[in-house]
N, C-alpha and C positions, 0 to 999 in steps of 0.2 A: 058026639054029634046029637046023642039022644037028649042030653042035658040042654043043650041049645035049642031043641026044638019043644022040650018041656016048659024051657024057661026064655020064652022068646024076649021079654022086656028086659030082664036082666042082660041078656046077651047083647042087645042093641044098646044099653046103656053103657055096658062094658066097652062094645066098639066104639061108641062116640066118645068116650073118656078117653081110650087111646088115640083115637084121630086129633082129639083136641090138644092132647100133650105133644104130639108130633108137631102139629102146627106152631104151637107155643115155643117149642125147643127151636124150630126152623126160624121163626121171626125173632126169637131172643138171640140166636146167633148171629143172624144178619146184623140186628141192632147193634150187638157188640162190635160188629166190623166197621159200622159207619162210625161207631163213636172213636175207634181206635184211629181211622182216618182224620176223623175231625181233630182229635186229640194233636196227631202228627202235625196237621196244618196250622194248628193254633201255635204248637211249639216253634215252627219254623217262623211264623208270621211275628211271633214275640221275640225270636232271636233276632231277625233282621231291624225291630225297633230298637232293641237294645243295641246294636252296632251302630244305627243311625245316629243315635244319640251321643255316641263316644266318638265320633267323627268332628273335626273342628268347625265344619261348616253346616252344622246341623239346621235345617230349615226354620229359623226362629226369627223373630222380627229384628233382635240385634245383629244376628249374622247376616241377615239380608241387607240390612243397611250398612254393615261394614264392607261387604263385598260391593256394593254399589259405589261406595266412596272410594275404594281401591280400583275400580274400572274406570270411573271418572278420573281420578288422578293419572292412571296410566295413558288415558286418551289424550288428556291435556299434556304430557310430557312428551307423547308423540308428536302433538302438534306444534309443540315448542321447537323439538327437532327438526321437524320439516322446516320451520320458518328460518333457521339458519342456513339453509340450502336453497332459500327462495330466489337469491340473487344469480344463483347458477342455473335455475330452472328455466329452459327454453318453452316458449309456447310450442304450438303442434308444427312440427317441420312440413315444409311443403316443397315439392318439389319445382325445379325451375327448367326452364328449356335447357337441352343439351348444348347448344351453341352458346346460351347466356353463361353457361357454368365453365366452357372451355375459355371464353375471353376473361372471366373473373379469375381463373388458374393461371392464365399467362400474365395478368396484371399483377397477380398476387406474387408469382415467381420473380419478376422483374423487379418488384419492390424488396423482396427478400434479399435476392441478390445484390442490389445496389447499397443495400443496409450492410450486409456482410462485408464487401469488398471495400467500402468506406471505412469500415472497422479496421481494415488492414487483414483481413480475414481470408484466405485462399481457400476456394471452392472447388470441388472437384468438376471434372467433364461431364457434360450433359446433366447438370444438376436441374431437377425439376421438382423438388420438394415431397418425392415419394410417390409422385403421379405420373411417373415416366412412362406408363401404359397409355395416357391420354394425351400425349405430345403430338400425335397425329390421328388420334382415333376419338371418336366421340362417347360419351358416357351413357349408360343405359338409362333411358327417360325415367325410369321408377327409382334411380339410385342418386340423382342429381342433388336432393334435399338433403340426405345425409352426407354425401361427399362435400357440399359447401360447408356442412357444419364442421367436418374435419379440417377443411381448408382454412377456414377462418382460425380454427384454434391452432392448428401448427404454425401458421404464420404469427400467431402472438407469441408462441414458445421460441422460433426462430429469431423473431425480432428481438426479444429478450438475450438471445444467445449473441446477438451482433453487438448488444450493449455491453455484454461482458468481454468483448473483445478476444475471442480466440485467435491463435495464429493462423490454424486450418481446421475446415470443415472437412471430414474424411467421408462420412456417409449419412443419408438419411433413409430410413427405411419406414414403410407405412404397410400395416398389416391389411390385407383386403378384407371386405365385408361381402355378406351373401348376396346383398342386392346388386352388386356388380355383375353377376352372372344370372341374375333374373331370381334368385332365389329370397328365401324369407329369413329374417333373424328367428332364432330360437331363443325364447325368453322363459325363463322360470316363474310360476305363479305368483311368487312374491318379492320378484325383483323391482327395485325401485331405481335403476339407473341401467345405462347401457354404456360398455367400455369400449373405448377405439385404442388400440395398442401402436405406438411410435417407439422407434429407436433411433437416437443420436449418438454418432461417434465424432470426437474432435480432438484437436490438440491445442492443448494452450498452458498458460500458468496456473498455479495454485489459486491465484486470486480470480481468475476467470471461471473456472470450475465452480468454485464457491458462490460466486455472483449467480451462475446459472442456474444452480439447484435452489438458491434462495428464491429466485424468480418464478421457478415452476410453483413454489408454494404460496404465491402471493400474485397470481393472474385472476383479474376479474376481466370480464363475467365467465372466464373458462376455469373448470377445477380439474387440476393435473393430480395424479398418484403416481408417486415413483414407485416403481416395481422391483428395479434391480440396477445396480450401479457397480463398475467395475473400474478402477483407476489404475494405470501401471505408470510406472518411470518411463521416462522416453529412451534412457539406457539402461542395460542389463547390469552394469556395474555401478557400486556405490559411488557417491561425490568423493573426489580426490582433495586433498588440502589444498592444492594449487587451485581448486576451483572456487573456493571462498574468496569473495572480493569485500572486504571489508572497507569502509569508510575511514580513512586517516584524519583524526580531528585537527584543525587548523592550531599551529603553535600560539600560546598565548603571551602576551607581552609580559616581560618581567616586573615583578612587583618591587616598589620601592619600600623597602624595609626599614629605612631612616625614620626615626620619629620626627625629624626636623624638616621633611619634606624633599622633593626631588632638587631642589635649587641647592641643597647644601650639600658640601664634599668635605671629607676630612683630608686636608693638605699636608704634605710631608715638610714643605719648605717653610710655612709659615705657622706661628703659633697663633691660637685663637684666644683672644683675650676674653675671659668670664666676666660678666657683668658683676659690678661690685654690689654687694647686699645692702640694702639701705633699710633700717628700722620702719621709715616712714612709707617706703615703696610698698606695693601690694604686690602679693607673691602672684606669679605669672605660671600659669599650669599649660602644659603641652598636650594638645588633643592629638591623639594618635585616630586616624581613621581605621575603624574595623572593616575588614573585608565582609562583605555580605554575600552570602552562599544563596546562589540561585536555586530555585525549585526545579528538582529534576524534570524534565521534559518528558512527556508520554513517550514509551516506545511502541514504534510501528512493527508489529510481529511480522507483516508480511515483507518489510524491508529487510528485517533480521534473516527470515527464511531464504529470501533471493540472495543475501550475501554468502550464505552457508552452500547452497546449492548452485550458485552460478546462475547461468543461462538455461538450465535444465528445465525442459516443460513435462506436462502430463499426457497420456493419453487416457482419454476419459469417455466411457460407453455407459449410456442411461437408456434404460427402457421404462417408458411411463405411458399411463393411460389417460386420454382424456375421456373424461365423465360426462355423458348427456343424462340429466335426471328426466325421468319420465313424468307426465302428467301425474297429479295427487289422487289417490284412490279413497274413496270414503272408507272409513273405517267401518265394518260390521256393529250394528247396535246390539247392546246385550240383551 
């Protein structure tokens, strides 16, 4: 202490030096920490840049143009696919009055019934095209537009069935929609169409089943999607040999094998004089008509099948959807 009192200048200088060294050490340590933090941030940013450069779509001008071309081609392909279904796309469905729908339903049922009975098809009692609940009841006013669309589509399918000429229509089932009870349909965000399910069960020949299924795939302006098919034989036992009814070919007339024609016959009572040969007379050659083999006629596979199976028919169950395409949505811009 005495030394400090005796040397105030030196003591002050030493204290100031210690204080300055402490401050320098403090600031130096703080600067080192900031450096380490800055170095870590730099390394992280540098690593992100390196990773970005290694991905396929690094934001360069070439990659940008390639991505834009890919998106444009994708939009064009979607628009082209949409165009294929434009003929099946309906305008906005508008509701009609309940009385107007009931009148259309009755008129359509009479038309379909007439077509089926004229084709020799037996129809079930109380047939009303799957709309049996509206025989004596009016439909909901908010459901008449969609029900009318269903009615027209099912009418087209049943008229095609009549042209296929089944022997018996067993049942027609229509799956109800939420609008019939005052509800609303639940649609997924990206749905492009709404499906209406129907089931038709009938009995007929293999030809009638094939014609009906073919017609479902080519019915404009309605687009049907077959979901399920079940075909059973009318009988539980296989066809017997006695069921096969093959057509017998008509007997052909006997061919004359004589080289001298049909008017010549070999007689046993008289001798046939052979013409004398003369050196001046020209030699006569007998012409023999060659049998011409006719080209084989085309074989009708349905007739052969009918000959093997006899009169057995098939029980056919078909579940299909009537597709109602929704209005076109604009694609999001890139």
